[in-house]
N, C-alpha and C positions, 0 to 999 in steps of 0.2 A: 376757747369757747363755740367759736366759729363752728371748728373743725370738728368738735362735739357733735354740735347743731347736725353738720353736713352727715356725720357717720351714723348719728340714729335717722337720719332721712334716708341714707341708702339702706340701711338695715331695713329700714319699713319700708320701703321700695320692693328691695328682694324678698322679702317676706309675705306681702302680698300677691308678689309674680310667682312664688314658688306655692300659696295655699291657690292661686286659680290654675296653672298649670296640673299641678296633682289633682285635683277636682274634674277637670277634663277628660285626663289622661290622655292627651294626645290624639283622642281620635276626632275624625270628623264627622261630621252630623249631614245627612241628605237637609238638603233645601226643603221645607216644606211650606207651600202656600196656603193664604187665610183660608182656601176655600180645600183643603187636603190634598189637593196638589202635591206629588211627589218629584223631585226630580235633583241629577246628581250635583251635587257640589261642585266639582271640576271635570274636565275632559276626560272620555274615553277615547284610546286613542286606535285609528287605523293604522295599523305599521304597515302593510303591504296585502297585495292583491296580486294573484297568483294561478294561471291555467296550465294543467297539466298538460295538454295540448294546445297549442298556437295556429295548426293549421285551420282553414275552412272545412265545416260536412264533418267534423270528424266526432265519433258516436262517444268513445271512451272517455272524453274531457271531463273536467272537473275545476270547477272555479273555486279557489280556497278564497277567505277574508280573514288576516290574522288582525287580533286585537290586541291591546293592551287594556288591563285593568289599575291603575295607577293606584295606590291606597287612599290617595285623600279623596277620590270620588265619593265618598260618604255612603253609599247604598251599594249592593249587589248587581249585579246583571241579570235581568230576566228575559229579556225579549229584544232579537236582532231584526230588524227590517231590512230586506237588500231591494232594491228596486232600478231595473235597468231605467237611466236616464238619457242615453246618447246610446247610435248605431244605427247600421243599414238596414236592421229589419228586428224586429222582437224576438228574444229570446223565449221558447218555452224550456220549464223545468221540471224533475222527475222528482217531487218532494219527499217520496217513499226512499230516497237512493242519498239523502243530504244524511253528513256527519260531524260530528263537531266532538272536538280533542282538547286538552289542556294542549300547552305549547304551540308551536306554530307547524306550519305546511312541511316544513323539511324537519321537524322535531317534535311530530307527534306522541303525545302522552298516551294519560288516560282518557279512556271515552266520555263523554259526556252523554247525558240522557236526553234529547230533545222530540217536539214535535212540530213538524213546517206543513206550514201552506202555501197555495199557490192562486192568486188572484189574477185569474186570467184578464180584465179589464184595467187593472191599475197595473199589473206585472210586478206586483209586490210579492216577495220571497218571506214570509213568516215563520222565524225560526224561534221558538217558545221553549224554554229551560226547564225541566223539571225543577229542579232545584238551580235555585239560582246562584249566581257565578260570585265571589267574595272578591272583593278588592285584591288587589295583589297580585292576581295571576294573569296569564296570559293565555289564548285563547285562539283554536282556528275554525272557520265551518265551511266547511266543503258542500257547495252547492252541484247538482247533476245536473246538466242540460240536456236535451232529447240531444240534441246534436249544436256544434258549434254552426254558427250563422253560415249561410249561402255565400254571402260576400264580405271581403276584408275589409281592416278599419278600425280604427280606435272605437271601443265600446266604453260607456260609462257606467258603472251601477253605486248610486249611492246607500250608501249605509247608515243607521238610524239606529242606536241603542235607547233601550227604557229598562228603567229600575224596575223593580216588582211595586204592587199597589192597583189598584181599581182605577186609581185617578193619577196616572202617571207620565210625565210629560217628556218626549224622546229626545234625543240628541241628537242632532245631525253631525256625523264624523266626517264628513266629506266625499269624495267619489273616486272608489276605486278603478283604475284603468286596466282593461283587456286590448290589447292589441292581435287581431287576426291576420294571416298571412294569406292570401291566395296561393302560394308556392309553398309548401314545408322544403326546408333543407336541412342538411344534418347538423348545421351553425344554430338550428331553435335551440330555446331549452328548451328539455320537460322534465319531468321526473313519473315513476311507476305509480300507478292509483292502485292500492290494495283493496 
């Protein structure tokens, strides 16, 4: 008799679990606060930061920020804010030369339509996508400095991601690190910028 009760209990638990998971469809939903603020359910990842040229004063450089959007983030990516946090001097950017692609800086795929603005007071480069990027994608954003800094050293760039919506809460992804060198030699890594 107790084996029948255990079997019925197990069957009931399995049925309830199956019903709940089939109605949810295994899709994560974004977190929405009572005031309507939308945020990601889990983390967007800053995978890599890369400068095409790491010598000081180079005008042809571009700084790439590779992001991964896991399926579990619950919302698409609408906007990315990149802000210089550390360095010997402030770097100015040419917003008209920003590029964004699916993939990463080594394997750029489909171009993404975006608009870019630069706030000289805060040093924020704001990249907003025309169409939000859905979860499960990787992308790279290439921002163009007017030139690399005059002084070498480590420069840090904070990266914050935002979901769509009038009231969206940004998720700070961390700082991308670029090291600029006083003397460029053939052992420094670089890629050609198209």
